[in-house]
N, CA, C and O atoms as CSV, one atom per row, in Angstrom:
chain,resi,resn,atom,element,x,y,z
A,1,UNK,N,N,0.831,-1.372,-0.130
A,1,UNK,CA,C,0.248,0.068,-0.175
A,1,UNK,C,C,0.786,1.255,-0.012
A,1,UNK,O,O,0.212,2.323,-0.228
A,2,UNK,N,N,2.265,1.065,0.499
A,2,UNK,CA,C,3.120,2.494,0.938
A,2,UNK,C,C,3.262,2.848,-0.659
A,2,UNK,O,O,2.989,3.899,-1.240
A,3,UNK,N,N,3.905,1.320,-1.293
A,3,UNK,CA,C,4.147,1.422,-2.430
A,3,UNK,C,C,3.202,2.376,-3.307
A,3,UNK,O,O,3.650,3.021,-4.255
A,4,UNK,N,N,2.094,2.405,-2.984
A,4,UNK,CA,C,0.823,3.153,-4.123
A,4,UNK,C,C,1.040,4.646,-3.356
A,4,UNK,O,O,0.611,5.600,-4.005
A,5,UNK,N,N,1.452,4.852,-2.482
A,5,UNK,CA,C,1.152,6.331,-1.425
A,5,UNK,C,C,0.097,6.039,-0.631
A,5,UNK,O,O,-0.366,7.072,-0.148
A,6,UNK,N,N,-0.368,5.246,-0.359
A,6,UNK,CA,C,-1.196,5.149,0.893
A,6,UNK,C,C,-0.290,4.436,2.140
A,6,UNK,O,O,0.615,3.601,2.158
A,7,UNK,N,N,-0.985,5.179,3.129
A,7,UNK,CA,C,-0.071,5.128,4.808
A,7,UNK,C,C,-1.694,4.579,4.957
A,7,UNK,O,O,-2.843,4.858,4.614
A,8,UNK,N,N,-0.917,3.616,5.711
A,8,UNK,CA,C,-2.308,2.561,6.089
A,8,UNK,C,C,-1.583,1.890,8.037
A,8,UNK,O,O,-0.489,1.411,8.336
A,9,UNK,N,N,-2.860,2.197,8.928
A,9,UNK,CA,C,-1.734,1.707,10.186
A,9,UNK,C,C,-1.957,0.357,10.457
A,9,UNK,O,O,-3.018,-0.157,10.103
A,10,UNK,N,N,-0.897,-0.437,11.173
A,10,UNK,CA,C,-1.536,-1.465,11.197
A,10,UNK,C,C,-2.628,-2.097,11.911
A,10,UNK,O,O,-2.847,-3.278,11.640
A,11,UNK,N,N,-3.481,-1.413,12.932
A,11,UNK,CA,C,-4.435,-1.395,13.743
A,11,UNK,C,C,-5.729,-1.790,12.438
A,11,UNK,O,O,-6.560,-2.658,12.706
A,12,UNK,N,N,-5.781,-0.957,10.853
A,12,UNK,CA,C,-6.174,-0.941,10.428
A,12,UNK,C,C,-6.168,-2.399,9.419
A,12,UNK,O,O,-7.249,-2.941,9.189
A,13,UNK,N,N,-5.352,-2.766,9.055
A,13,UNK,CA,C,-4.764,-4.176,8.694
A,13,UNK,C,C,-5.490,-5.103,9.528
A,13,UNK,O,O,-6.328,-5.801,8.956
A,14,UNK,N,N,-5.268,-5.298,11.255
A,14,UNK,CA,C,-5.714,-5.883,11.596
A,14,UNK,C,C,-7.039,-6.021,11.704
A,14,UNK,O,O,-7.460,-7.116,12.077
A,15,UNK,N,N,-8.076,-4.837,11.373
A,15,UNK,CA,C,-9.269,-4.569,11.658
A,15,UNK,C,C,-10.160,-5.308,10.217
A,15,UNK,O,O,-11.311,-5.745,10.234
A,16,UNK,N,N,-9.263,-5.267,9.109
A,16,UNK,CA,C,-9.604,-5.472,8.011
A,16,UNK,C,C,-9.549,-7.336,7.978
A,16,UNK,O,O,-10.451,-8.037,7.520
A,17,UNK,N,N,-8.635,-7.693,8.409
A,17,UNK,CA,C,-8.394,-9.382,8.978
A,17,UNK,C,C,-9.425,-9.878,9.462
A,17,UNK,O,O,-10.126,-10.849,9.177
A,18,UNK,N,N,-9.446,-8.972,10.357
A,18,UNK,CA,C,-10.757,-9.546,11.463
A,18,UNK,C,C,-12.263,-9.454,10.592
A,18,UNK,O,O,-13.239,-10.136,10.905
A,19,UNK,N,N,-12.250,-8.639,9.635
A,19,UNK,CA,C,-13.416,-8.506,9.262
A,19,UNK,C,C,-13.893,-9.405,8.037
A,19,UNK,O,O,-15.028,-9.832,7.828
A,20,UNK,N,N,-12.234,-9.662,6.950
A,20,UNK,CA,C,-12.518,-10.073,5.762
A,20,UNK,C,C,-12.709,-11.873,5.942
A,20,UNK,O,O,-13.535,-12.625,5.426
A,21,UNK,N,N,-11.426,-12.189,7.017
A,21,UNK,CA,C,-10.713,-13.316,6.990
A,21,UNK,C,C,-12.328,-14.473,7.051
A,21,UNK,O,O,-12.397,-15.408,6.254
A,22,UNK,N,N,-13.331,-14.249,7.942
A,22,UNK,CA,C,-14.136,-15.191,7.640
A,22,UNK,C,C,-15.155,-15.130,6.625
A,22,UNK,O,O,-16.022,-15.984,6.811
A,23,UNK,N,N,-15.312,-14.520,5.774
A,23,UNK,CA,C,-16.008,-14.453,4.727
A,23,UNK,C,C,-14.945,-15.519,3.706
A,23,UNK,O,O,-15.238,-16.477,2.991
A,24,UNK,N,N,-13.676,-14.891,4.001
A,24,UNK,CA,C,-12.691,-15.786,2.705
A,24,UNK,C,C,-12.856,-16.868,3.293
A,24,UNK,O,O,-12.850,-17.786,2.473
A,25,UNK,N,N,-13.062,-17.349,4.746
A,25,UNK,CA,C,-13.049,-18.929,5.063
A,25,UNK,C,C,-13.889,-18.925,4.072
A,25,UNK,O,O,-13.701,-18.810,2.861
A,26,UNK,N,N,-15.182,-19.111,4.920
A,26,UNK,CA,C,-16.914,-19.646,4.103
A,26,UNK,C,C,-16.322,-19.745,2.399
A,26,UNK,O,O,-16.412,-20.849,1.860
A,27,UNK,N,N,-15.915,-18.946,1.849
A,27,UNK,CA,C,-15.925,-18.946,0.458
A,27,UNK,C,C,-14.851,-20.383,0.057
A,27,UNK,O,O,-14.997,-21.218,-0.835
A,28,UNK,N,N,-13.967,-20.279,0.910
A,28,UNK,CA,C,-12.801,-20.713,0.210
A,28,UNK,C,C,-12.935,-22.429,0.614
A,28,UNK,O,O,-12.644,-23.503,0.086
A,29,UNK,N,N,-13.612,-21.904,1.986
A,29,UNK,CA,C,-14.436,-24.112,2.674
A,29,UNK,C,C,-15.072,-24.898,1.149
A,29,UNK,O,O,-14.946,-26.095,0.890
A,30,UNK,N,N,-15.708,-23.947,0.346
A,30,UNK,CA,C,-16.371,-24.656,-0.728
A,30,UNK,C,C,-15.950,-25.749,-1.316
A,30,UNK,O,O,-16.480,-26.859,-1.370
A,31,UNK,N,N,-14.016,-24.996,-2.173
A,31,UNK,CA,C,-13.234,-25.866,-2.306
A,31,UNK,C,C,-12.660,-27.090,-1.646
A,31,UNK,O,O,-12.588,-28.209,-2.154
A,32,UNK,N,N,-12.288,-26.751,-0.526
A,32,UNK,CA,C,-12.226,-28.244,0.245
A,32,UNK,C,C,-13.363,-29.149,0.241
A,32,UNK,O,O,-14.496,-28.987,0.694
A,33,UNK,N,N,-12.671,-30.437,-0.546
A,33,UNK,CA,C,-13.409,-31.496,-0.632
A,33,UNK,C,C,-12.708,-32.840,-0.556
A,33,UNK,O,O,-12.202,-33.376,-1.541
A,34,UNK,N,N,-12.705,-33.449,0.884
A,34,UNK,CA,C,-11.801,-34.480,1.321
A,34,UNK,C,C,-12.120,-35.803,-0.033
A,34,UNK,O,O,-13.261,-36.112,-0.376
A,35,UNK,N,N,-11.070,-36.317,-0.527
A,35,UNK,CA,C,-11.201,-37.219,-0.915
A,35,UNK,C,C,-11.647,-38.955,-0.503
A,35,UNK,O,O,-10.936,-39.624,0.247
A,36,UNK,N,N,-12.425,-39.284,-0.888
A,36,UNK,CA,C,-13.133,-40.508,-0.657
A,36,UNK,C,C,-12.374,-41.783,-0.006
A,36,UNK,O,O,-11.343,-41.989,-0.646
A,37,UNK,N,N,-12.450,-42.207,0.481
A,37,UNK,CA,C,-11.415,-43.267,1.169
A,37,UNK,C,C,-10.592,-42.859,2.134
A,37,UNK,O,O,-9.866,-43.817,2.400
A,38,UNK,N,N,-10.260,-41.723,2.957
A,38,UNK,CA,C,-9.413,-41.202,3.731
A,38,UNK,C,C,-9.065,-42.001,4.673
A,38,UNK,O,O,-9.832,-42.619,5.412
A,39,UNK,N,N,-7.995,-42.017,4.680
A,39,UNK,CA,C,-7.449,-43.165,5.347
A,39,UNK,C,C,-6.106,-42.443,6.228
A,39,UNK,O,O,-5.240,-41.907,5.537
A,40,UNK,N,N,-5.951,-42.432,7.644
A,40,UNK,CA,C,-5.202,-42.363,8.748
A,40,UNK,C,C,-4.882,-42.987,9.777
A,40,UNK,O,O,-5.631,-43.941,9.992
A,41,UNK,N,N,-3.869,-42.811,10.699
A,41,UNK,CA,C,-3.435,-44.031,11.562
A,41,UNK,C,C,-2.660,-42.941,12.790
A,41,UNK,O,O,-2.031,-41.893,12.648
A,42,UNK,N,N,-3.051,-43.762,14.050
A,42,UNK,CA,C,-2.440,-42.606,14.872
A,42,UNK,C,C,-1.121,-43.441,15.585
A,42,UNK,O,O,-0.929,-44.609,15.926
A,43,UNK,N,N,-0.353,-42.216,15.615
A,43,UNK,CA,C,1.389,-42.836,16.201
A,43,UNK,C,C,1.641,-42.478,17.773
A,43,UNK,O,O,1.276,-41.349,18.101
A,44,UNK,N,N,1.908,-42.856,18.240
A,44,UNK,CA,C,2.319,-42.792,19.752
A,44,UNK,C,C,3.782,-42.538,19.937
A,44,UNK,O,O,4.403,-43.361,19.264
A,45,UNK,N,N,4.707,-41.597,20.686
A,45,UNK,CA,C,5.739,-41.761,21.140
A,45,UNK,C,C,5.947,-40.939,22.013
A,45,UNK,O,O,5.124,-40.040,22.189
A,46,UNK,N,N,7.235,-41.037,22.884
A,46,UNK,CA,C,7.418,-40.575,24.091
A,46,UNK,C,C,8.653,-39.293,23.543
A,46,UNK,O,O,9.789,-39.582,23.165
A,47,UNK,N,N,8.240,-38.244,23.601
A,47,UNK,CA,C,9.488,-36.926,23.416
A,47,UNK,C,C,9.718,-35.842,24.666
A,47,UNK,O,O,8.825,-35.457,25.420
A,48,UNK,N,N,10.977,-35.480,24.708
A,48,UNK,CA,C,11.176,-34.450,25.685
A,48,UNK,C,C,10.738,-33.052,24.825
A,48,UNK,O,O,11.128,-32.719,23.706
A,49,UNK,N,N,9.504,-32.132,26.006
A,49,UNK,CA,C,9.503,-31.116,25.143
A,49,UNK,C,C,9.346,-29.910,26.721
A,49,UNK,O,O,8.529,-29.902,27.642
A,50,UNK,N,N,10.776,-28.853,26.353
A,50,UNK,CA,C,10.682,-27.960,27.334
A,50,UNK,C,C,11.696,-28.821,28.594
A,50,UNK,O,O,11.786,-28.274,29.693
A,51,UNK,N,N,12.374,-30.067,28.374
A,51,UNK,CA,C,13.120,-30.602,29.560
A,51,UNK,C,C,11.871,-31.478,30.164
A,51,UNK,O,O,12.420,-32.140,31.045
A,52,UNK,N,N,11.186,-31.653,30.161
A,52,UNK,CA,C,9.817,-32.853,30.318
A,52,UNK,C,C,9.608,-33.730,29.293
A,52,UNK,O,O,9.531,-33.462,28.094
A,53,UNK,N,N,9.508,-34.927,29.896
A,53,UNK,CA,C,9.092,-35.852,28.940
A,53,UNK,C,C,7.337,-36.309,28.933
A,53,UNK,O,O,6.542,-36.540,29.845
A,54,UNK,N,N,7.253,-36.302,27.873
A,54,UNK,CA,C,5.840,-36.167,27.438
A,54,UNK,C,C,5.740,-37.248,26.377
A,54,UNK,O,O,6.651,-37.718,25.695
A,55,UNK,N,N,3.934,-37.664,26.379
A,55,UNK,CA,C,3.324,-38.684,25.353
A,55,UNK,C,C,3.186,-37.868,24.055
A,55,UNK,O,O,2.929,-36.680,24.246
A,56,UNK,N,N,3.262,-38.124,23.223
A,56,UNK,CA,C,2.598,-37.533,21.637
A,56,UNK,C,C,1.985,-38.173,21.036
A,56,UNK,O,O,2.685,-39.063,20.552
A,57,UNK,N,N,0.952,-38.250,20.748
A,57,UNK,CA,C,0.164,-38.827,19.574
A,57,UNK,C,C,-0.223,-37.690,18.312
A,57,UNK,O,O,-0.627,-36.534,18.184
A,58,UNK,N,N,0.173,-38.801,17.537
A,58,UNK,CA,C,-0.099,-37.950,15.672
A,58,UNK,C,C,-1.324,-38.732,15.322
A,58,UNK,O,O,-1.824,-39.838,15.525
A,59,UNK,N,N,-1.523,-37.773,14.788
A,59,UNK,CA,C,-2.985,-38.626,13.658
A,59,UNK,C,C,-2.082,-37.844,12.241
A,59,UNK,O,O,-1.802,-36.648,12.166
A,60,UNK,N,N,-1.711,-39.068,11.066
A,60,UNK,CA,C,-1.016,-38.952,10.304
A,60,UNK,C,C,-1.739,-39.538,9.052
A,60,UNK,O,O,-2.420,-40.507,9.389
A,61,UNK,N,N,-1.803,-39.315,7.941
A,61,UNK,CA,C,-2.559,-39.311,7.015
A,61,UNK,C,C,-1.741,-40.501,6.104
A,61,UNK,O,O,-0.702,-40.946,6.591
A,62,UNK,N,N,-2.223,-41.037,4.733
A,62,UNK,CA,C,-1.676,-41.879,4.353
A,62,UNK,C,C,-0.300,-41.611,3.632
A,62,UNK,O,O,0.626,-42.377,3.364
A,63,UNK,N,N,-0.516,-39.999,3.367
A,63,UNK,CA,C,0.983,-39.484,2.729
A,63,UNK,C,C,2.094,-39.076,3.499
A,63,UNK,O,O,3.194,-38.658,3.138
A,64,UNK,N,N,1.398,-39.358,5.148
A,64,UNK,CA,C,2.929,-39.580,6.058
A,64,UNK,C,C,2.898,-37.940,6.780
A,64,UNK,O,O,3.663,-37.494,7.635
A,65,UNK,N,N,1.641,-37.201,6.048
A,65,UNK,CA,C,1.740,-35.659,7.190
A,65,UNK,C,C,0.791,-35.419,8.105
A,65,UNK,O,O,-0.336,-35.831,7.829
A,66,UNK,N,N,0.955,-34.845,9.151
A,66,UNK,CA,C,0.133,-35.006,10.182
A,66,UNK,C,C,-0.886,-34.348,9.924
A,66,UNK,O,O,-0.897,-33.454,9.078
A,67,UNK,N,N,-1.904,-34.700,10.626
A,67,UNK,CA,C,-3.310,-34.106,10.475
A,67,UNK,C,C,-3.713,-33.444,12.245
A,67,UNK,O,O,-4.430,-32.445,12.196
A,68,UNK,N,N,-3.476,-33.727,13.135
A,68,UNK,CA,C,-3.218,-33.379,14.490
A,68,UNK,C,C,-2.312,-33.804,15.344
A,68,UNK,O,O,-1.400,-34.464,14.846
A,69,UNK,N,N,-2.282,-33.588,16.710
A,69,UNK,CA,C,-1.272,-34.461,17.704
A,69,UNK,C,C,-2.162,-33.681,18.805
A,69,UNK,O,O,-2.996,-32.775,18.810
A,70,UNK,N,N,-1.612,-34.415,19.606
A,70,UNK,CA,C,-1.920,-34.304,21.032
A,70,UNK,C,C,-0.566,-34.735,21.873
A,70,UNK,O,O,0.300,-35.456,21.377
A,71,UNK,N,N,-0.495,-34.201,23.208
A,71,UNK,CA,C,0.543,-33.836,24.248
A,71,UNK,C,C,-0.142,-34.088,25.251
A,71,UNK,O,O,-1.252,-33.623,25.510
A,72,UNK,N,N,0.883,-35.319,26.271
A,72,UNK,CA,C,0.151,-35.365,27.655
A,72,UNK,C,C,1.274,-36.088,28.241
A,72,UNK,O,O,2.051,-36.869,27.692
A,73,UNK,N,N,1.220,-35.657,29.559
A,73,UNK,CA,C,2.212,-36.264,30.515
A,73,UNK,C,C,2.031,-37.563,30.986
A,73,UNK,O,O,2.821,-38.505,31.042
A,74,UNK,N,N,0.969,-37.471,31.286
A,74,UNK,CA,C,0.482,-39.162,31.179
A,74,UNK,C,C,0.233,-40.130,30.234
A,74,UNK,O,O,-0.003,-39.675,29.115
A,75,UNK,N,N,0.214,-41.303,30.342
A,75,UNK,CA,C,-0.071,-42.252,28.974
A,75,UNK,C,C,-1.616,-42.590,29.375
A,75,UNK,O,O,-1.780,-43.223,30.417
A,76,UNK,N,N,-2.857,-42.175,28.549
A,76,UNK,CA,C,-4.063,-42.231,29.384
A,76,UNK,C,C,-4.672,-42.772,27.905
A,76,UNK,O,O,-4.757,-42.228,26.804
A,77,UNK,N,N,-4.998,-43.905,28.333
A,77,UNK,CA,C,-5.703,-44.319,26.310
A,77,UNK,C,C,-7.238,-44.033,26.722
A,77,UNK,O,O,-7.863,-44.264,25.687
A,78,UNK,N,N,-8.158,-43.643,27.729
A,78,UNK,CA,C,-9.383,-43.104,27.175
A,78,UNK,C,C,-9.206,-41.737,26.745
A,78,UNK,O,O,-10.133,-41.381,26.019
A,79,UNK,N,N,-8.089,-40.606,27.002
A,79,UNK,CA,C,-7.843,-39.281,26.424
A,79,UNK,C,C,-7.184,-39.953,25.116
A,79,UNK,O,O,-7.822,-39.328,24.269
A,80,UNK,N,N,-6.306,-40.836,24.353
A,80,UNK,CA,C,-6.008,-41.584,23.311
A,80,UNK,C,C,-7.238,-41.602,22.314
A,80,UNK,O,O,-7.468,-40.930,21.309
A,81,UNK,N,N,-7.989,-42.664,22.982
A,81,UNK,CA,C,-9.132,-42.706,22.335
A,81,UNK,C,C,-9.904,-41.693,21.831
A,81,UNK,O,O,-10.413,-41.485,20.729
A,82,UNK,N,N,-9.878,-41.030,23.013
A,82,UNK,CA,C,-10.993,-39.314,22.531
A,82,UNK,C,C,-10.002,-38.939,21.497
A,82,UNK,O,O,-10.352,-38.744,20.333
A,83,UNK,N,N,-9.248,-38.875,21.739
A,83,UNK,CA,C,-8.331,-37.978,20.461
A,83,UNK,C,C,-8.129,-38.495,19.025
A,83,UNK,O,O,-7.492,-37.825,18.212
């Protein structure tokens, strides 16, 4: 905007994002269509996060991309199944 000679405050940009982002998300969501037969699996491992050991549960698709993850201090089967 500055290249075109228009000075815009950062708060104005933030307000534009708050106003237009939900509309853009609503319009773009129409194009997202998950494929049929979408397969995934859950991976469990024990990792150190900020010096403390935690259980890391990851949902992974068939291409190896992480869909979601869950960190837990204790190994909780009920929480893992809910994830």
